[in-house]
C-alpha atoms as one frame of an Amber mdcrd trajectory, in Angstrom:
protein
  83.608  83.656 135.174  84.574  87.170 135.077  83.862  89.184 137.906  86.090
  92.064 136.825  82.245  93.899 137.366  81.593  97.804 136.381  81.066  99.711
 139.425  78.645 102.196 138.007  76.318  99.477 136.975  76.392  97.242 140.595
  75.157 100.563 142.350  72.126 101.016 139.843  71.377  97.350 140.941  71.983
  97.044 144.152  69.491 100.468 144.161  66.712  98.813 142.046  67.389  95.613
 145.091  66.814  97.586 147.779  63.759  98.928 146.205  62.160  95.696 145.569
  63.430  94.751 149.317  61.559  97.474 150.549  58.589  96.649 147.819  57.900
  93.070 148.960  57.473  94.652 152.662  61.489  94.189 154.164  63.165  96.768
 155.729  66.276  97.052 153.423  68.114  99.351 156.680  68.373  96.143 158.762
  71.430  95.146 159.791  71.621  91.632 157.723  70.492  93.098 154.577  72.266
  96.220 154.138  75.015  94.566 151.892  72.576  92.165 150.199  71.517  94.167
 147.244  75.535  94.880 146.300  75.412  91.308 146.831  72.654  90.087 145.127
  73.832  93.092 141.879  77.096  91.114 141.763  75.597  87.660 142.059  72.999
  88.681 138.544  75.569  90.367 136.764  78.387  87.161 137.548  75.189  84.452
 136.706  74.670  86.327 133.334  78.852  86.970 132.434  77.398  84.874 129.426
  77.515  87.703 127.519  80.484  88.993 127.410  81.847  86.165 125.893  82.123
  84.569 122.409  81.344  81.678 122.842  82.706  80.788 118.706  85.879  82.471
 118.919  86.267  80.045 123.258  86.368  76.976 120.532  89.099  78.018 118.086
  90.743  79.922 120.503  92.413  75.261 120.914  91.951  74.160 117.448  94.261
  71.410 116.423  94.762  69.341 113.241  93.837  65.594 114.482  93.352  62.918
 112.107  90.457  61.224 114.028  87.126  60.580 113.114  85.100  59.706 115.602
  82.571  60.109 118.378  84.548  62.253 121.159  82.794  62.913 124.298  82.206
  65.047 127.271  79.636  63.830 129.460  77.891  65.399 132.923  79.001  68.952
 132.482  76.970  70.746 135.280  75.053  73.873 134.473  73.590  75.870 135.801
  71.649  78.930 134.467  68.711  81.458 134.764  65.122  81.046 133.424  64.352
  83.974 131.579  59.974  83.668 132.365  60.589  83.954 136.175  65.062  84.344
 136.448  64.738  81.453 139.165  67.292  78.916 138.948  67.541  75.889 136.335
  70.431  73.193 137.203  71.383  70.201 135.657  74.292  67.969 133.364  74.871
  68.848 129.425  76.575  65.716 127.471  77.782  66.964 124.039  79.458  64.942
 121.221  81.110  65.976 118.267  82.531  63.499 115.268  85.592  65.872 114.083
  86.682  66.271 110.059  89.762  66.915 110.645  89.184  69.146 113.139  89.087
  69.771 117.080  89.472  71.363 120.310  90.603  71.434 123.577  87.936  68.928
 126.221  87.685  72.247 128.512  86.604  74.388 125.435  83.010  72.529 124.909
  82.385  73.498 128.576  83.333  76.395 128.091  80.765  77.150 126.395  78.527
  75.084 127.965  79.101  77.871 130.501  78.831  80.888 127.908  75.345  80.350
 127.202  73.940  79.091 130.517  75.373  82.541 131.800  72.243  83.927 130.211
  68.547  84.106 130.954  67.546  81.553 128.985  65.490  78.811 128.752  66.574
  74.800 128.459  65.144  74.312 124.587  67.529  76.895 123.161  70.372  76.916
 125.349  70.781  73.158 124.019  70.534  74.672 120.599  73.028  77.126 121.367
  75.875  75.342 122.430  74.788  72.641 118.993  75.274  75.259 116.592  78.471
  76.678 117.954  80.465  73.626 117.978  79.226  73.002 114.383  79.896  76.819
 114.015  83.437  76.708 114.528  84.181  72.886 114.066  82.667  72.155 111.037
  82.677  68.590 111.652  80.686  65.522 110.779  77.726  66.166 113.102  77.388
  67.968 117.199  75.065  65.543 119.817  74.029  67.857 123.022  71.837  66.694
 125.927  70.475  68.355 128.613  68.834  67.447 131.856  67.835  69.840 133.929
  66.071  70.668 137.474  64.118  73.671 136.766  63.471  75.989 140.579  60.379
  77.622 138.700  58.203  74.618 138.400  60.038  73.606 142.667  59.228  76.270
 144.001  55.935  78.343 142.648  53.988  77.238 140.635  52.898  73.553 139.987
  55.580  73.039 142.484  56.729  69.781 140.942  60.246  68.707 143.054  61.268
  65.724 141.043  61.049  66.695 137.895  63.396  66.686 135.361  63.384  68.346
 131.787  65.774  67.496 129.388  66.145  68.553 125.529  68.346  66.817 122.706
  69.859  68.801 119.739  71.895  67.382 117.157  72.995  67.799 113.096  75.264
  66.220 110.530  75.528  61.504 111.154  73.845  62.571 115.095  70.825  62.771
 112.834  71.395  58.819 111.783  69.582  56.989 114.203  72.761  54.069 114.619
  74.997  57.412 115.415  72.877  58.367 118.075  72.061  55.535 119.765  75.719
  54.453 119.578  75.932  58.509 121.600  72.511  57.805 124.410  73.903  54.554
 125.205  77.379  56.353 126.204  76.190  59.234 127.968  73.676  56.564 129.330
  76.495  54.112 130.497  78.600  54.656 133.786  82.274  53.515 132.821  84.637
  54.729 135.154
């Protein structure tokens, strides 16, 4: 993700984080915290850098015409995002597939789409649909399937404090709406083939 930060934005964010540190009862002038506001400002800009990217253009930057009409799956794409309700991380894996309609994209572009949408304030449900819709728009394939499995720090650190809960979301279009195709996809992402 891009890290060419606008210094004015970093300075303004850092001033706000310094105030937050003081408001929670810490000494923002303590040695260990002197540079924390700027570090946190840069971290939040990095974790939300997906707003600067156009995921559809990412896919379209590497289109190739191929007479391939079978499922293409990129599974176990690690993702890190920020829950928009508490601004705490959630993290896990995305499994993404599409069935080409005479056009394929570079495999790395699928992972980049996951990154572009996950590096925003998110809810997992919307993230899953955004990835699906982006690939459907950019590739016009016969179908798209997305499954995300993630752990949410807002459920683990605060509130209900359930350490082992995993949230799974899915979104499908086209051929993946048929039970046989969907079942093949689920079987393949569940298998340990390597």
